[in-house]
C-alpha positions as a Markdown table, in Angstrom:
| # | Residue | x | y | z |
|---|---|---|---|---|
| 1 | Met | 235.4 | 131.5 | 92.6 |
| 2 | Ala | 238.1 | 133.7 | 91.1 |
| 3 | Lys | 241.5 | 133.8 | 92.8 |
| 4 | Lys | 242.2 | 137.2 | 94.5 |
| 5 | Lys | 244.9 | 139.1 | 92.7 |
| 6 | Gly | 247.9 | 140.1 | 94.8 |
| 7 | Phe | 250.9 | 142.4 | 94.4 |
| 8 | Trp | 252.9 | 139.9 | 92.4 |
| 9 | Asp | 250.0 | 139.5 | 89.9 |
| 10 | Asn | 250.5 | 143.0 | 88.6 |
| 11 | Glu | 247.6 | 144.4 | 90.5 |
| 12 | Glu | 247.4 | 148.1 | 90.5 |
| 13 | Leu | 248.3 | 149.4 | 93.9 |
| 14 | Pro | 246.0 | 151.9 | 95.7 |
| 15 | Gly | 246.8 | 155.5 | 94.6 |
| 16 | Glu | 248.9 | 154.3 | 91.6 |
| 17 | Lys | 246.4 | 155.5 | 89.0 |
| 18 | Glu | 246.0 | 158.9 | 90.7 |
| 19 | Arg | 249.8 | 159.3 | 90.9 |
| 20 | Glu | 250.1 | 158.6 | 87.1 |
| 21 | Glu | 247.3 | 161.0 | 86.4 |
| 22 | Gly | 248.9 | 163.7 | 88.5 |
| 23 | Ile | 252.3 | 163.3 | 86.8 |
| 24 | Asp | 250.5 | 163.4 | 83.4 |
| 25 | Lys | 248.6 | 166.6 | 84.4 |
| 26 | Val | 251.8 | 168.4 | 85.4 |
| 27 | Gln | 253.4 | 167.6 | 82.2 |
| 28 | Ser | 251.0 | 169.9 | 80.5 |
| 29 | Pro | 252.4 | 172.5 | 77.9 |
| 30 | Ile | 251.9 | 175.3 | 80.4 |
| 31 | Val | 254.2 | 173.7 | 83.0 |
| 32 | Thr | 256.7 | 172.3 | 80.6 |
| 33 | Ala | 257.1 | 175.2 | 78.3 |
| 34 | Ala | 259.0 | 177.5 | 80.8 |
| 35 | Trp | 259.9 | 175.4 | 83.8 |
| 36 | Leu | 260.8 | 171.9 | 82.6 |
| 37 | Pro | 264.0 | 172.7 | 80.7 |
| 38 | Phe | 265.4 | 174.4 | 83.7 |
| 39 | Ala | 264.4 | 171.5 | 86.0 |
| 40 | Arg | 266.0 | 169.0 | 83.7 |
| 41 | Lys | 269.3 | 171.0 | 83.8 |
| 42 | Ala | 269.0 | 171.1 | 87.6 |
| 43 | Val | 268.6 | 167.4 | 88.0 |
| 44 | Tyr | 271.6 | 166.8 | 85.7 |
| 45 | Arg | 273.7 | 169.2 | 87.7 |
| 46 | Ala | 272.6 | 167.5 | 91.0 |
| 47 | Ala | 273.3 | 164.1 | 89.5 |
| 48 | Lys | 276.8 | 165.1 | 88.4 |
| 49 | Ser | 277.8 | 166.5 | 91.8 |
| 50 | Leu | 276.0 | 164.1 | 94.2 |
| 51 | Glu | 276.4 | 160.4 | 94.4 |
| 52 | Tyr | 272.9 | 160.1 | 96.0 |
| 53 | Leu | 270.3 | 162.8 | 95.6 |
| 54 | Thr | 266.6 | 163.6 | 96.2 |
| 55 | Ser | 264.1 | 165.8 | 94.5 |
| 56 | Glu | 264.9 | 168.3 | 97.2 |
| 57 | Asp | 268.4 | 168.7 | 95.8 |
| 58 | Val | 266.9 | 169.6 | 92.5 |
| 59 | Trp | 264.5 | 172.1 | 94.1 |
| 60 | Ala | 267.5 | 173.6 | 95.9 |
| 61 | Asp | 269.4 | 174.0 | 92.7 |
| 62 | Leu | 266.4 | 175.7 | 91.0 |
| 63 | Glu | 266.0 | 178.1 | 94.0 |
| 64 | Asp | 269.7 | 178.9 | 94.1 |
| 65 | Asn | 269.3 | 180.0 | 90.5 |
| 66 | Gly | 266.3 | 182.2 | 91.3 |
| 67 | Leu | 263.7 | 179.9 | 89.7 |
| 68 | Glu | 260.4 | 179.0 | 91.4 |
| 69 | Gly | 258.7 | 175.8 | 90.6 |
| 70 | Pro | 255.1 | 175.5 | 89.3 |
| 71 | Ser | 252.3 | 175.7 | 91.8 |
| 72 | Asp | 251.9 | 171.9 | 91.6 |
| 73 | Asn | 254.9 | 170.3 | 93.3 |
| 74 | Arg | 254.1 | 167.0 | 91.7 |
| 75 | Ala | 255.8 | 168.4 | 88.6 |
| 76 | Met | 259.1 | 167.3 | 90.1 |
| 77 | Gly | 257.9 | 163.7 | 89.8 |
| 78 | Ala | 257.9 | 164.1 | 86.0 |
| 79 | Val | 261.4 | 165.5 | 86.1 |
| 80 | Met | 262.8 | 162.7 | 88.2 |
| 81 | Arg | 261.1 | 160.1 | 85.9 |
| 82 | Trp | 262.7 | 161.9 | 82.9 |
| 83 | Ala | 266.1 | 161.7 | 84.6 |
| 84 | Glu | 265.6 | 158.0 | 85.2 |
| 85 | Asn | 264.5 | 157.3 | 81.6 |
| 86 | Glu | 267.6 | 159.3 | 80.4 |
| 87 | Leu | 269.8 | 157.0 | 82.6 |
| 88 | Leu | 271.0 | 159.9 | 84.8 |
| 89 | Ile | 269.7 | 158.3 | 88.0 |
| 90 | Asp | 268.5 | 155.0 | 89.4 |
| 91 | Ile | 265.7 | 154.6 | 91.9 |
| 92 | Thr | 266.9 | 153.1 | 95.2 |
| 93 | Asp | 264.8 | 151.3 | 97.8 |
| 94 | Arg | 265.8 | 153.9 | 100.3 |
| 95 | Val | 263.9 | 157.0 | 101.6 |
| 96 | Val | 265.1 | 159.9 | 103.7 |
| 97 | Pro | 263.2 | 162.5 | 105.6 |
| 98 | Ala | 262.4 | 165.7 | 103.7 |
| 99 | Ser | 264.2 | 168.8 | 104.8 |
| 100 | Arg | 262.0 | 171.4 | 103.2 |
| 101 | Pro | 259.6 | 172.8 | 105.8 |
| 102 | Ser | 256.6 | 172.5 | 103.6 |
| 103 | Arg | 257.2 | 168.7 | 103.4 |
| 104 | His | 257.0 | 168.2 | 107.2 |
| 105 | Arg | 259.9 | 165.6 | 107.2 |
| 106 | Ala | 257.8 | 163.3 | 105.1 |
| 107 | Pro | 259.8 | 160.4 | 103.6 |
| 108 | Ile | 261.2 | 161.1 | 100.1 |
| 109 | Arg | 262.9 | 158.8 | 97.6 |
| 110 | Leu | 266.6 | 158.6 | 97.4 |
| 111 | Tyr | 268.1 | 158.2 | 93.9 |
| 112 | Lys | 271.6 | 157.0 | 93.0 |
| 113 | Ser | 273.4 | 159.0 | 90.3 |
| 114 | Arg | 274.7 | 157.3 | 87.2 |
| 115 | Val | 276.7 | 160.3 | 86.1 |
| 116 | Tyr | 278.3 | 161.3 | 89.4 |
| 117 | Arg | 281.7 | 163.0 | 89.0 |
| 118 | Gly | 282.5 | 164.0 | 92.5 |
| 119 | Tyr | 282.6 | 167.8 | 92.0 |
């Protein structure tokens, strides 16, 4: 009888495959061509001015600059992953309630800036 795999055995967690597929989908050329460069600048601005930030801070920056996001809100996951890979932010083990009404106070990840300058 084979030993059942557990979390520490690198077993894929439920929903992990779908999450990765969703992020890949929203990185399509249609989404990235127009929106992604602006979103990357927004996450950089947020990381410079906030010691801790969420994706909602990036959405707020985009909205403050008159930009709407793509119809698929999962696109922000690709932006936050890019910021982590570029060493702009680190993932923390903390979550905070969402403040955007469309998110219904759902828990969202809190990131720590690596480029925070306090202004």
